[in-house]
PyMOL CGO cylinders between C-alpha atoms (Angstrom):
from pymol import cmd
from pymol.cgo import CYLINDER

trace = [
    CYLINDER, 10.00, 22.61, 23.68, 13.72, 23.45, 24.06, 0.3, 1, 1, 1, 1, 1, 1,
    CYLINDER, 13.72, 23.45, 24.06, 14.43, 19.92, 25.30, 0.3, 1, 1, 1, 1, 1, 1,
    CYLINDER, 14.43, 19.92, 25.30, 12.52, 18.43, 22.37, 0.3, 1, 1, 1, 1, 1, 1,
    CYLINDER, 12.52, 18.43, 22.37, 14.40, 20.66, 19.92, 0.3, 1, 1, 1, 1, 1, 1,
    CYLINDER, 14.40, 20.66, 19.92, 17.74, 19.41, 21.26, 0.3, 1, 1, 1, 1, 1, 1,
    CYLINDER, 17.74, 19.41, 21.26, 16.89, 15.75, 20.62, 0.3, 1, 1, 1, 1, 1, 1,
    CYLINDER, 16.89, 15.75, 20.62, 16.25, 13.70, 17.48, 0.3, 1, 1, 1, 1, 1, 1,
    CYLINDER, 16.25, 13.70, 17.48, 13.37, 11.33, 16.97, 0.3, 1, 1, 1, 1, 1, 1,
    CYLINDER, 13.37, 11.33, 16.97, 15.11, 8.57, 18.95, 0.3, 1, 1, 1, 1, 1, 1,
    CYLINDER, 15.11, 8.57, 18.95, 15.61, 10.77, 21.98, 0.3, 1, 1, 1, 1, 1, 1,
    CYLINDER, 15.61, 10.77, 21.98, 19.43, 11.13, 21.68, 0.3, 1, 1, 1, 1, 1, 1,
    CYLINDER, 19.43, 11.13, 21.68, 20.93, 14.60, 22.08, 0.3, 1, 1, 1, 1, 1, 1,
    CYLINDER, 20.93, 14.60, 22.08, 21.51, 16.14, 18.69, 0.3, 1, 1, 1, 1, 1, 1,
    CYLINDER, 21.51, 16.14, 18.69, 24.19, 18.43, 20.05, 0.3, 1, 1, 1, 1, 1, 1,
    CYLINDER, 24.19, 18.43, 20.05, 26.28, 15.42, 21.13, 0.3, 1, 1, 1, 1, 1, 1,
    CYLINDER, 26.28, 15.42, 21.13, 26.12, 13.88, 17.69, 0.3, 1, 1, 1, 1, 1, 1,
    CYLINDER, 26.12, 13.88, 17.69, 26.94, 17.17, 16.03, 0.3, 1, 1, 1, 1, 1, 1,
    CYLINDER, 26.94, 17.17, 16.03, 29.91, 17.60, 18.36, 0.3, 1, 1, 1, 1, 1, 1,
    CYLINDER, 29.91, 17.60, 18.36, 31.24, 14.15, 17.50, 0.3, 1, 1, 1, 1, 1, 1,
    CYLINDER, 31.24, 14.15, 17.50, 30.77, 14.92, 13.81, 0.3, 1, 1, 1, 1, 1, 1,
    CYLINDER, 30.77, 14.92, 13.81, 32.73, 18.14, 14.15, 0.3, 1, 1, 1, 1, 1, 1,
    CYLINDER, 32.73, 18.14, 14.15, 35.51, 16.33, 15.99, 0.3, 1, 1, 1, 1, 1, 1,
    CYLINDER, 35.51, 16.33, 15.99, 35.79, 13.72, 13.25, 0.3, 1, 1, 1, 1, 1, 1,
    CYLINDER, 35.79, 13.72, 13.25, 35.75, 16.41, 10.59, 0.3, 1, 1, 1, 1, 1, 1,
    CYLINDER, 35.75, 16.41, 10.59, 38.50, 18.21, 12.46, 0.3, 1, 1, 1, 1, 1, 1,
    CYLINDER, 38.50, 18.21, 12.46, 40.67, 15.11, 12.36, 0.3, 1, 1, 1, 1, 1, 1,
    CYLINDER, 40.67, 15.11, 12.36, 40.03, 14.66, 8.63, 0.3, 1, 1, 1, 1, 1, 1,
    CYLINDER, 40.03, 14.66, 8.63, 40.80, 18.33, 8.05, 0.3, 1, 1, 1, 1, 1, 1,
    CYLINDER, 40.80, 18.33, 8.05, 44.07, 18.11, 9.95, 0.3, 1, 1, 1, 1, 1, 1,
    CYLINDER, 44.07, 18.11, 9.95, 45.12, 14.99, 8.05, 0.3, 1, 1, 1, 1, 1, 1,
    CYLINDER, 45.12, 14.99, 8.05, 44.25, 16.53, 4.69, 0.3, 1, 1, 1, 1, 1, 1,
    CYLINDER, 44.25, 16.53, 4.69, 46.16, 19.71, 5.53, 0.3, 1, 1, 1, 1, 1, 1,
    CYLINDER, 46.16, 19.71, 5.53, 49.18, 17.66, 6.61, 0.3, 1, 1, 1, 1, 1, 1,
    CYLINDER, 49.18, 17.66, 6.61, 49.10, 15.67, 3.37, 0.3, 1, 1, 1, 1, 1, 1,
    CYLINDER, 49.10, 15.67, 3.37, 48.91, 18.87, 1.31, 0.3, 1, 1, 1, 1, 1, 1,
    CYLINDER, 48.91, 18.87, 1.31, 52.04, 20.17, 3.04, 0.3, 1, 1, 1, 1, 1, 1,
    CYLINDER, 52.04, 20.17, 3.04, 53.77, 16.83, 2.70, 0.3, 1, 1, 1, 1, 1, 1,
    CYLINDER, 53.77, 16.83, 2.70, 53.02, 16.58, -1.01, 0.3, 1, 1, 1, 1, 1, 1,
    CYLINDER, 53.02, 16.58, -1.01, 54.38, 20.07, -1.57, 0.3, 1, 1, 1, 1, 1, 1,
    CYLINDER, 54.38, 20.07, -1.57, 57.60, 19.10, 0.19, 0.3, 1, 1, 1, 1, 1, 1,
    CYLINDER, 57.60, 19.10, 0.19, 57.89, 15.92, -1.86, 0.3, 1, 1, 1, 1, 1, 1,
    CYLINDER, 57.89, 15.92, -1.86, 57.22, 17.89, -5.04, 0.3, 1, 1, 1, 1, 1, 1,
    CYLINDER, 57.22, 17.89, -5.04, 60.05, 20.28, -4.25, 0.3, 1, 1, 1, 1, 1, 1,
    CYLINDER, 60.05, 20.28, -4.25, 62.36, 17.34, -3.59, 0.3, 1, 1, 1, 1, 1, 1,
    CYLINDER, 62.36, 17.34, -3.59, 61.38, 15.73, -6.88, 0.3, 1, 1, 1, 1, 1, 1,
    CYLINDER, 61.38, 15.73, -6.88, 62.05, 18.97, -8.76, 0.3, 1, 1, 1, 1, 1, 1,
    CYLINDER, 62.05, 18.97, -8.76, 65.43, 19.30, -7.06, 0.3, 1, 1, 1, 1, 1, 1,
    CYLINDER, 65.43, 19.30, -7.06, 66.25, 15.70, -7.97, 0.3, 1, 1, 1, 1, 1, 1,
    CYLINDER, 66.25, 15.70, -7.97, 65.30, 16.27, -11.58, 0.3, 1, 1, 1, 1, 1, 1,
    CYLINDER, 65.30, 16.27, -11.58, 67.39, 19.42, -11.70, 0.3, 1, 1, 1, 1, 1, 1,
    CYLINDER, 67.39, 19.42, -11.70, 70.32, 17.50, -10.27, 0.3, 1, 1, 1, 1, 1, 1,
    CYLINDER, 70.32, 17.50, -10.27, 69.97, 14.84, -12.94, 0.3, 1, 1, 1, 1, 1, 1,
    CYLINDER, 69.97, 14.84, -12.94, 69.68, 17.50, -15.63, 0.3, 1, 1, 1, 1, 1, 1,
    CYLINDER, 69.68, 17.50, -15.63, 72.73, 19.37, -14.35, 0.3, 1, 1, 1, 1, 1, 1,
    CYLINDER, 72.73, 19.37, -14.35, 74.66, 16.13, -14.18, 0.3, 1, 1, 1, 1, 1, 1,
    CYLINDER, 74.66, 16.13, -14.18, 73.65, 15.43, -17.76, 0.3, 1, 1, 1, 1, 1, 1,
    CYLINDER, 73.65, 15.43, -17.76, 74.72, 18.85, -18.99, 0.3, 1, 1, 1, 1, 1, 1,
    CYLINDER, 74.72, 18.85, -18.99, 77.77, 19.69, -16.91, 0.3, 1, 1, 1, 1, 1, 1,
    CYLINDER, 77.77, 19.69, -16.91, 79.86, 16.97, -15.33, 0.3, 1, 1, 1, 1, 1, 1,
    CYLINDER, 79.86, 16.97, -15.33, 79.94, 14.46, -18.14, 0.3, 1, 1, 1, 1, 1, 1,
    CYLINDER, 79.94, 14.46, -18.14, 80.44, 17.12, -20.81, 0.3, 1, 1, 1, 1, 1, 1,
    CYLINDER, 80.44, 17.12, -20.81, 83.48, 18.52, -18.99, 0.3, 1, 1, 1, 1, 1, 1,
    CYLINDER, 83.48, 18.52, -18.99, 85.18, 15.15, -18.87, 0.3, 1, 1, 1, 1, 1, 1,
    CYLINDER, 85.18, 15.15, -18.87, 84.30, 14.19, -22.43, 0.3, 1, 1, 1, 1, 1, 1,
    CYLINDER, 84.30, 14.19, -22.43, 85.40, 17.51, -23.92, 0.3, 1, 1, 1, 1, 1, 1,
    CYLINDER, 85.40, 17.51, -23.92, 88.69, 17.24, -22.08, 0.3, 1, 1, 1, 1, 1, 1,
    CYLINDER, 88.69, 17.24, -22.08, 89.31, 13.78, -23.49, 0.3, 1, 1, 1, 1, 1, 1,
    CYLINDER, 89.31, 13.78, -23.49, 88.38, 14.89, -27.02, 0.3, 1, 1, 1, 1, 1, 1,
    CYLINDER, 88.38, 14.89, -27.02, 90.74, 17.85, -26.82, 0.3, 1, 1, 1, 1, 1, 1,
    CYLINDER, 90.74, 17.85, -26.82, 93.53, 15.66, -25.49, 0.3, 1, 1, 1, 1, 1, 1,
    CYLINDER, 93.53, 15.66, -25.49, 93.07, 13.09, -28.25, 0.3, 1, 1, 1, 1, 1, 1,
    CYLINDER, 93.07, 13.09, -28.25, 92.99, 15.82, -30.87, 0.3, 1, 1, 1, 1, 1, 1,
    CYLINDER, 92.99, 15.82, -30.87, 96.21, 17.39, -29.60, 0.3, 1, 1, 1, 1, 1, 1,
    CYLINDER, 96.21, 17.39, -29.60, 97.88, 14.00, -29.44, 0.3, 1, 1, 1, 1, 1, 1,
    CYLINDER, 97.88, 14.00, -29.44, 96.90, 13.22, -33.04, 0.3, 1, 1, 1, 1, 1, 1,
    CYLINDER, 96.90, 13.22, -33.04, 98.27, 16.55, -34.25, 0.3, 1, 1, 1, 1, 1, 1,
    CYLINDER, 98.27, 16.55, -34.25, 101.51, 16.02, -32.36, 0.3, 1, 1, 1, 1, 1, 1,
    CYLINDER, 101.51, 16.02, -32.36, 102.24, 12.76, -34.19, 0.3, 1, 1, 1, 1, 1, 1,
    CYLINDER, 102.24, 12.76, -34.19, 104.41, 14.15, -37.00, 0.3, 1, 1, 1, 1, 1, 1,
    CYLINDER, 104.41, 14.15, -37.00, 104.43, 11.96, -40.11, 0.3, 1, 1, 1, 1, 1, 1,
    CYLINDER, 104.43, 11.96, -40.11, 101.70, 9.65, -38.79, 0.3, 1, 1, 1, 1, 1, 1,
    CYLINDER, 101.70, 9.65, -38.79, 98.07, 9.40, -39.81, 0.3, 1, 1, 1, 1, 1, 1,
    CYLINDER, 98.07, 9.40, -39.81, 96.76, 9.22, -36.26, 0.3, 1, 1, 1, 1, 1, 1,
    CYLINDER, 96.76, 9.22, -36.26, 94.29, 6.49, -37.21, 0.3, 1, 1, 1, 1, 1, 1,
    CYLINDER, 94.29, 6.49, -37.21, 94.31, 5.02, -33.69, 0.3, 1, 1, 1, 1, 1, 1,
    CYLINDER, 94.31, 5.02, -33.69, 93.43, 8.37, -32.17, 0.3, 1, 1, 1, 1, 1, 1,
    CYLINDER, 93.43, 8.37, -32.17, 90.64, 8.97, -34.65, 0.3, 1, 1, 1, 1, 1, 1,
    CYLINDER, 90.64, 8.97, -34.65, 89.25, 5.52, -33.91, 0.3, 1, 1, 1, 1, 1, 1,
    CYLINDER, 89.25, 5.52, -33.91, 89.36, 6.30, -30.20, 0.3, 1, 1, 1, 1, 1, 1,
    CYLINDER, 89.36, 6.30, -30.20, 87.53, 9.59, -30.82, 0.3, 1, 1, 1, 1, 1, 1,
    CYLINDER, 87.53, 9.59, -30.82, 84.84, 7.76, -32.80, 0.3, 1, 1, 1, 1, 1, 1,
    CYLINDER, 84.84, 7.76, -32.80, 84.40, 5.24, -29.98, 0.3, 1, 1, 1, 1, 1, 1,
    CYLINDER, 84.40, 5.24, -29.98, 84.23, 8.06, -27.47, 0.3, 1, 1, 1, 1, 1, 1,
    CYLINDER, 84.23, 8.06, -27.47, 81.56, 9.81, -29.52, 0.3, 1, 1, 1, 1, 1, 1,
    CYLINDER, 81.56, 9.81, -29.52, 79.45, 6.65, -29.53, 0.3, 1, 1, 1, 1, 1, 1,
    CYLINDER, 79.45, 6.65, -29.53, 79.93, 6.30, -25.80, 0.3, 1, 1, 1, 1, 1, 1,
    CYLINDER, 79.93, 6.30, -25.80, 78.96, 9.93, -25.18, 0.3, 1, 1, 1, 1, 1, 1,
    CYLINDER, 78.96, 9.93, -25.18, 75.79, 9.50, -27.20, 0.3, 1, 1, 1, 1, 1, 1,
    CYLINDER, 75.79, 9.50, -27.20, 74.82, 6.39, -25.25, 0.3, 1, 1, 1, 1, 1, 1,
    CYLINDER, 74.82, 6.39, -25.25, 75.42, 8.09, -21.92, 0.3, 1, 1, 1, 1, 1, 1,
    CYLINDER, 75.42, 8.09, -21.92, 73.53, 11.20, -22.94, 0.3, 1, 1, 1, 1, 1, 1,
    CYLINDER, 73.53, 11.20, -22.94, 70.56, 9.04, -23.91, 0.3, 1, 1, 1, 1, 1, 1,
    CYLINDER, 70.56, 9.04, -23.91, 70.66, 7.30, -20.52, 0.3, 1, 1, 1, 1, 1, 1,
    CYLINDER, 70.66, 7.30, -20.52, 70.84, 10.67, -18.79, 0.3, 1, 1, 1, 1, 1, 1,
    CYLINDER, 70.84, 10.67, -18.79, 67.82, 11.88, -20.77, 0.3, 1, 1, 1, 1, 1, 1,
    CYLINDER, 67.82, 11.88, -20.77, 65.88, 8.80, -19.64, 0.3, 1, 1, 1, 1, 1, 1,
    CYLINDER, 65.88, 8.80, -19.64, 66.87, 9.61, -16.06, 0.3, 1, 1, 1, 1, 1, 1,
    CYLINDER, 66.87, 9.61, -16.06, 65.64, 13.19, -16.38, 0.3, 1, 1, 1, 1, 1, 1,
    CYLINDER, 65.64, 13.19, -16.38, 62.36, 12.15, -18.01, 0.3, 1, 1, 1, 1, 1, 1,
    CYLINDER, 62.36, 12.15, -18.01, 61.75, 9.53, -15.30, 0.3, 1, 1, 1, 1, 1, 1,
    CYLINDER, 61.75, 9.53, -15.30, 61.02, 12.37, -12.87, 0.3, 1, 1, 1, 1, 1, 1,
    CYLINDER, 61.02, 12.37, -12.87, 58.04, 13.64, -14.90, 0.3, 1, 1, 1, 1, 1, 1,
    CYLINDER, 58.04, 13.64, -14.90, 55.48, 11.04, -13.68, 0.3, 1, 1, 1, 1, 1, 1,
    CYLINDER, 55.48, 11.04, -13.68, 56.58, 11.60, -10.08, 0.3, 1, 1, 1, 1, 1, 1,
    CYLINDER, 56.58, 11.60, -10.08, 56.24, 15.37, -10.38, 0.3, 1, 1, 1, 1, 1, 1,
    CYLINDER, 56.24, 15.37, -10.38, 52.84, 15.00, -12.03, 0.3, 1, 1, 1, 1, 1, 1,
    CYLINDER, 52.84, 15.00, -12.03, 51.63, 12.63, -9.30, 0.3, 1, 1, 1, 1, 1, 1,
    CYLINDER, 51.63, 12.63, -9.30, 52.76, 14.99, -6.55, 0.3, 1, 1, 1, 1, 1, 1,
    CYLINDER, 52.76, 14.99, -6.55, 51.15, 17.98, -8.26, 0.3, 1, 1, 1, 1, 1, 1,
    CYLINDER, 51.15, 17.98, -8.26, 47.81, 16.25, -8.80, 0.3, 1, 1, 1, 1, 1, 1,
    CYLINDER, 47.81, 16.25, -8.80, 47.75, 14.83, -5.27, 0.3, 1, 1, 1, 1, 1, 1,
    CYLINDER, 47.75, 14.83, -5.27, 48.13, 18.32, -3.81, 0.3, 1, 1, 1, 1, 1, 1,
    CYLINDER, 48.13, 18.32, -3.81, 45.00, 19.47, -5.59, 0.3, 1, 1, 1, 1, 1, 1,
    CYLINDER, 45.00, 19.47, -5.59, 43.04, 16.34, -4.64, 0.3, 1, 1, 1, 1, 1, 1,
    CYLINDER, 43.04, 16.34, -4.64, 44.01, 16.63, -0.97, 0.3, 1, 1, 1, 1, 1, 1,
    CYLINDER, 44.01, 16.63, -0.97, 42.98, 20.27, -1.05, 0.3, 1, 1, 1, 1, 1, 1,
    CYLINDER, 42.98, 20.27, -1.05, 39.56, 19.23, -2.35, 0.3, 1, 1, 1, 1, 1, 1,
    CYLINDER, 39.56, 19.23, -2.35, 39.18, 16.90, 0.62, 0.3, 1, 1, 1, 1, 1, 1,
    CYLINDER, 39.18, 16.90, 0.62, 40.34, 19.68, 2.90, 0.3, 1, 1, 1, 1, 1, 1,
    CYLINDER, 40.34, 19.68, 2.90, 37.71, 22.05, 1.54, 0.3, 1, 1, 1, 1, 1, 1,
    CYLINDER, 37.71, 22.05, 1.54, 34.99, 19.42, 1.99, 0.3, 1, 1, 1, 1, 1, 1,
    CYLINDER, 34.99, 19.42, 1.99, 36.01, 18.92, 5.63, 0.3, 1, 1, 1, 1, 1, 1,
    CYLINDER, 36.01, 18.92, 5.63, 36.07, 22.68, 6.25, 0.3, 1, 1, 1, 1, 1, 1,
    CYLINDER, 36.07, 22.68, 6.25, 32.59, 23.10, 4.80, 0.3, 1, 1, 1, 1, 1, 1,
    CYLINDER, 32.59, 23.10, 4.80, 31.41, 20.17, 6.88, 0.3, 1, 1, 1, 1, 1, 1,
    CYLINDER, 31.41, 20.17, 6.88, 32.65, 21.81, 10.06, 0.3, 1, 1, 1, 1, 1, 1,
    CYLINDER, 32.65, 21.81, 10.06, 30.93, 25.09, 9.17, 0.3, 1, 1, 1, 1, 1, 1,
    CYLINDER, 30.93, 25.09, 9.17, 27.62, 23.40, 8.39, 0.3, 1, 1, 1, 1, 1, 1,
    CYLINDER, 27.62, 23.40, 8.39, 27.89, 21.25, 11.53, 0.3, 1, 1, 1, 1, 1, 1,
    CYLINDER, 27.89, 21.25, 11.53, 28.33, 24.45, 13.53, 0.3, 1, 1, 1, 1, 1, 1,
    CYLINDER, 28.33, 24.45, 13.53, 25.14, 25.80, 11.96, 0.3, 1, 1, 1, 1, 1, 1,
    CYLINDER, 25.14, 25.80, 11.96, 23.36, 22.57, 12.86, 0.3, 1, 1, 1, 1, 1, 1,
    CYLINDER, 23.36, 22.57, 12.86, 24.54, 22.94, 16.45, 0.3, 1, 1, 1, 1, 1, 1,
    CYLINDER, 24.54, 22.94, 16.45, 23.33, 26.53, 16.67, 0.3, 1, 1, 1, 1, 1, 1,
    CYLINDER, 23.33, 26.53, 16.67, 19.97, 25.90, 15.01, 0.3, 1, 1, 1, 1, 1, 1,
    CYLINDER, 19.97, 25.90, 15.01, 19.51, 22.42, 16.50, 0.3, 1, 1, 1, 1, 1, 1,
    CYLINDER, 19.51, 22.42, 16.50, 18.40, 21.02, 13.15, 0.3, 1, 1, 1, 1, 1, 1,
    CYLINDER, 18.40, 21.02, 13.15, 19.07, 17.58, 11.75, 0.3, 1, 1, 1, 1, 1, 1,
    CYLINDER, 19.07, 17.58, 11.75, 19.25, 18.58, 8.07, 0.3, 1, 1, 1, 1, 1, 1,
    CYLINDER, 19.25, 18.58, 8.07, 22.45, 20.66, 8.33, 0.3, 1, 1, 1, 1, 1, 1,
    CYLINDER, 22.45, 20.66, 8.33, 23.95, 17.91, 10.46, 0.3, 1, 1, 1, 1, 1, 1,
    CYLINDER, 23.95, 17.91, 10.46, 23.19, 15.30, 7.80, 0.3, 1, 1, 1, 1, 1, 1,
    CYLINDER, 23.19, 15.30, 7.80, 24.72, 17.56, 5.16, 0.3, 1, 1, 1, 1, 1, 1,
    CYLINDER, 24.72, 17.56, 5.16, 27.83, 17.88, 7.33, 0.3, 1, 1, 1, 1, 1, 1,
    CYLINDER, 27.83, 17.88, 7.33, 28.03, 14.10, 7.60, 0.3, 1, 1, 1, 1, 1, 1,
    CYLINDER, 28.03, 14.10, 7.60, 27.79, 13.82, 3.82, 0.3, 1, 1, 1, 1, 1, 1,
    CYLINDER, 27.79, 13.82, 3.82, 30.59, 16.33, 3.37, 0.3, 1, 1, 1, 1, 1, 1,
    CYLINDER, 30.59, 16.33, 3.37, 32.68, 14.46, 5.92, 0.3, 1, 1, 1, 1, 1, 1,
    CYLINDER, 32.68, 14.46, 5.92, 32.14, 11.20, 4.06, 0.3, 1, 1, 1, 1, 1, 1,
    CYLINDER, 32.14, 11.20, 4.06, 33.12, 12.95, 0.84, 0.3, 1, 1, 1, 1, 1, 1,
    CYLINDER, 33.12, 12.95, 0.84, 36.28, 14.30, 2.47, 0.3, 1, 1, 1, 1, 1, 1,
    CYLINDER, 36.28, 14.30, 2.47, 37.27, 10.87, 3.80, 0.3, 1, 1, 1, 1, 1, 1,
    CYLINDER, 37.27, 10.87, 3.80, 36.65, 9.30, 0.39, 0.3, 1, 1, 1, 1, 1, 1,
    CYLINDER, 36.65, 9.30, 0.39, 38.65, 11.99, -1.41, 0.3, 1, 1, 1, 1, 1, 1,
    CYLINDER, 38.65, 11.99, -1.41, 41.61, 11.76, 0.95, 0.3, 1, 1, 1, 1, 1, 1,
    CYLINDER, 41.61, 11.76, 0.95, 41.64, 7.94, 0.95, 0.3, 1, 1, 1, 1, 1, 1,
    CYLINDER, 41.64, 7.94, 0.95, 41.34, 7.69, -2.83, 0.3, 1, 1, 1, 1, 1, 1,
    CYLINDER, 41.34, 7.69, -2.83, 44.09, 10.24, -3.36, 0.3, 1, 1, 1, 1, 1, 1,
    CYLINDER, 44.09, 10.24, -3.36, 46.39, 8.50, -0.89, 0.3, 1, 1, 1, 1, 1, 1,
    CYLINDER, 46.39, 8.50, -0.89, 46.01, 5.08, -2.52, 0.3, 1, 1, 1, 1, 1, 1,
    CYLINDER, 46.01, 5.08, -2.52, 46.26, 6.47, -6.06, 0.3, 1, 1, 1, 1, 1, 1,
    CYLINDER, 46.26, 6.47, -6.06, 49.30, 8.61, -5.29, 0.3, 1, 1, 1, 1, 1, 1,
    CYLINDER, 49.30, 8.61, -5.29, 51.12, 5.85, -3.43, 0.3, 1, 1, 1, 1, 1, 1,
    CYLINDER, 51.12, 5.85, -3.43, 50.82, 3.52, -6.42, 0.3, 1, 1, 1, 1, 1, 1,
    CYLINDER, 50.82, 3.52, -6.42, 52.06, 6.06, -8.96, 0.3, 1, 1, 1, 1, 1, 1,
    CYLINDER, 52.06, 6.06, -8.96, 54.84, 7.36, -6.71, 0.3, 1, 1, 1, 1, 1, 1,
    CYLINDER, 54.84, 7.36, -6.71, 56.13, 3.83, -6.07, 0.3, 1, 1, 1, 1, 1, 1,
    CYLINDER, 56.13, 3.83, -6.07, 56.31, 3.08, -9.79, 0.3, 1, 1, 1, 1, 1, 1,
    CYLINDER, 56.31, 3.08, -9.79, 57.90, 6.44, -10.61, 0.3, 1, 1, 1, 1, 1, 1,
    CYLINDER, 57.90, 6.44, -10.61, 60.55, 6.12, -7.90, 0.3, 1, 1, 1, 1, 1, 1,
    CYLINDER, 60.55, 6.12, -7.90, 61.42, 2.63, -9.14, 0.3, 1, 1, 1, 1, 1, 1,
    CYLINDER, 61.42, 2.63, -9.14, 61.92, 3.96, -12.68, 0.3, 1, 1, 1, 1, 1, 1,
    CYLINDER, 61.92, 3.96, -12.68, 64.04, 6.86, -11.40, 0.3, 1, 1, 1, 1, 1, 1,
    CYLINDER, 64.04, 6.86, -11.40, 66.24, 4.53, -9.40, 0.3, 1, 1, 1, 1, 1, 1,
    CYLINDER, 66.24, 4.53, -9.40, 66.71, 2.19, -12.35, 0.3, 1, 1, 1, 1, 1, 1,
    CYLINDER, 66.71, 2.19, -12.35, 67.51, 5.07, -14.74, 0.3, 1, 1, 1, 1, 1, 1,
    CYLINDER, 67.51, 5.07, -14.74, 70.01, 6.60, -12.33, 0.3, 1, 1, 1, 1, 1, 1,
    CYLINDER, 70.01, 6.60, -12.33, 71.70, 3.24, -11.80, 0.3, 1, 1, 1, 1, 1, 1,
    CYLINDER, 71.70, 3.24, -11.80, 71.97, 2.64, -15.55, 0.3, 1, 1, 1, 1, 1, 1,
    CYLINDER, 71.97, 2.64, -15.55, 73.49, 6.08, -16.08, 0.3, 1, 1, 1, 1, 1, 1,
    CYLINDER, 73.49, 6.08, -16.08, 76.00, 5.68, -13.23, 0.3, 1, 1, 1, 1, 1, 1,
    CYLINDER, 76.00, 5.68, -13.23, 77.06, 2.25, -14.45, 0.3, 1, 1, 1, 1, 1, 1,
    CYLINDER, 77.06, 2.25, -14.45, 77.56, 3.45, -18.03, 0.3, 1, 1, 1, 1, 1, 1,
    CYLINDER, 77.56, 3.45, -18.03, 79.50, 6.49, -16.90, 0.3, 1, 1, 1, 1, 1, 1,
    CYLINDER, 79.50, 6.49, -16.90, 81.69, 4.45, -14.56, 0.3, 1, 1, 1, 1, 1, 1,
    CYLINDER, 81.69, 4.45, -14.56, 82.39, 1.93, -17.30, 0.3, 1, 1, 1, 1, 1, 1,
    CYLINDER, 82.39, 1.93, -17.30, 83.31, 4.48, -19.96, 0.3, 1, 1, 1, 1, 1, 1,
    CYLINDER, 83.31, 4.48, -19.96, 84.67, 7.42, -18.02, 0.3, 1, 1, 1, 1, 1, 1,
    CYLINDER, 84.67, 7.42, -18.02, 88.29, 6.29, -17.88, 0.3, 1, 1, 1, 1, 1, 1,
    CYLINDER, 88.29, 6.29, -17.88, 89.08, 3.26, -20.00, 0.3, 1, 1, 1, 1, 1, 1,
    CYLINDER, 89.08, 3.26, -20.00, 92.45, 1.59, -20.32, 0.3, 1, 1, 1, 1, 1, 1,
    CYLINDER, 92.45, 1.59, -20.32, 92.98, 3.30, -23.68, 0.3, 1, 1, 1, 1, 1, 1,
    CYLINDER, 92.98, 3.30, -23.68, 92.22, 6.71, -22.17, 0.3, 1, 1, 1, 1, 1, 1,
    CYLINDER, 92.22, 6.71, -22.17, 94.58, 6.09, -19.29, 0.3, 1, 1, 1, 1, 1, 1,
    CYLINDER, 94.58, 6.09, -19.29, 97.33, 4.92, -21.63, 0.3, 1, 1, 1, 1, 1, 1,
    CYLINDER, 97.33, 4.92, -21.63, 96.88, 8.12, -23.64, 0.3, 1, 1, 1, 1, 1, 1,
    CYLINDER, 96.88, 8.12, -23.64, 97.11, 10.23, -20.50, 0.3, 1, 1, 1, 1, 1, 1,
    CYLINDER, 97.11, 10.23, -20.50, 100.24, 8.43, -19.38, 0.3, 1, 1, 1, 1, 1, 1,
    CYLINDER, 100.24, 8.43, -19.38, 101.88, 8.83, -22.78, 0.3, 1, 1, 1, 1, 1, 1,
    CYLINDER, 101.88, 8.83, -22.78, 101.09, 12.56, -23.00, 0.3, 1, 1, 1, 1, 1, 1,
]
cmd.load_cgo(trace, "trace")
């Protein structure tokens, strides 16, 4: 009776199959747990990158632009008996340039939002797969103790669900992350190019040299 209870209808040991199922579930669980930790790390890096872009937008460029505006203003006031039209024109051009660069910086900051959202959602989805694998291991353990096929089949179903959840999340996240990172790189490049082109023009340098 004990021997019959430890075998399925085909005569194969049920305990062996349950053990293999638990081993596979353990691998899925470990992978899901690793992906959860990895996504959290990537999320922190994305948040740090966005904060860097935001700080760059607010601090570094503003310091340089305000210094140039103050210098142009002082130079215009120092020109006794002159209208200072050239300086006012330069200030107007600088204002247009600052607006353009601030808009590019805002695009750079906003480009991080899809990446952060993808990392946040993927954490939750990987955790769902992790929970399914954990439940599968528990139910497989019950099947091993009771030597019953029904809990084992339920454990297999949970394992299949965990594999599907992890695989779907991986493919979905990889696609969105790739697109988001491409947009971030393009936005950062556009901002750097605009800032390098307008940070110190020949007119600005001539003004500095004259003062």
